[in-house]
Steps between C-alpha positions, in 0.01 A plus 500: 500500500575684823508289811630616834593266782647593833449629851749783556535734797577866436496841663328814379701820554383829648399627152288184444739353247545126464756296307319246285673169586772410251335173396178687412689786341682257271169356376354849443805626315519188282151588372569876483243563777627796703149642531294350780144561612435511873166448668368363827393140479126447468481232769804532727680780687796520264618687194531338158749592229392414148747515214337735247428219252326295772297801616384573145385136464313514832328829416401370156360180654297702753384748239384220270265373777351838579251713309624855468137614479398341828545747787579237765746315280671826401531586872670163560748562224569851622561381854739229377715748306471805726740353755758405239827691476764477230853458638833506316787298632812722508839393372587362845189283506308710749136599497338782692187389686259790543437569867124437471570139400732449797222636722235274339682184602703617801849492348757673717846346452514122452323339207489167329488454122315192382514378144146384420477372142520807274478763774704607801334557836639730772399411855574601852621195695206516743239519224653208310524280809127554568406361158706183509317172561657258753713239322280200582185673381676629190615151397146360558347776284750446220444127511119545483531749217732283294295185562186679389664640187650164402154339523370765262772442243 
């Protein structure tokens, strides 16, 4: 199973190329996953890299919940996949981010890679900082969540 963990700063070059962090690259290469799918996150102002196998699982899960013969549901599916782009990691471990994706989330030079379970998120520092919950509130929320889930077990 693919699982990424880390918070790694990087720079995008003038041609919009990024080196995938070595720790993430090692995981991808160990599973023969040089093909990545890029799309803007549904909820946050960041980009998400899906290893191809993870993307295929997500698309299959979504497709199984939607009726191909329902116009609104087909439009949802189309909108989910229309912003997806297939990327190949080169032999140096770089990916080329299409300019439109950089523009979507405001990437100029500095980015931050976050390992989030089986995907990799790419953030600008400002955008990421805006989403983080203050430490005290975060610990209170985690405590409440875990106390509620242990009562349900």
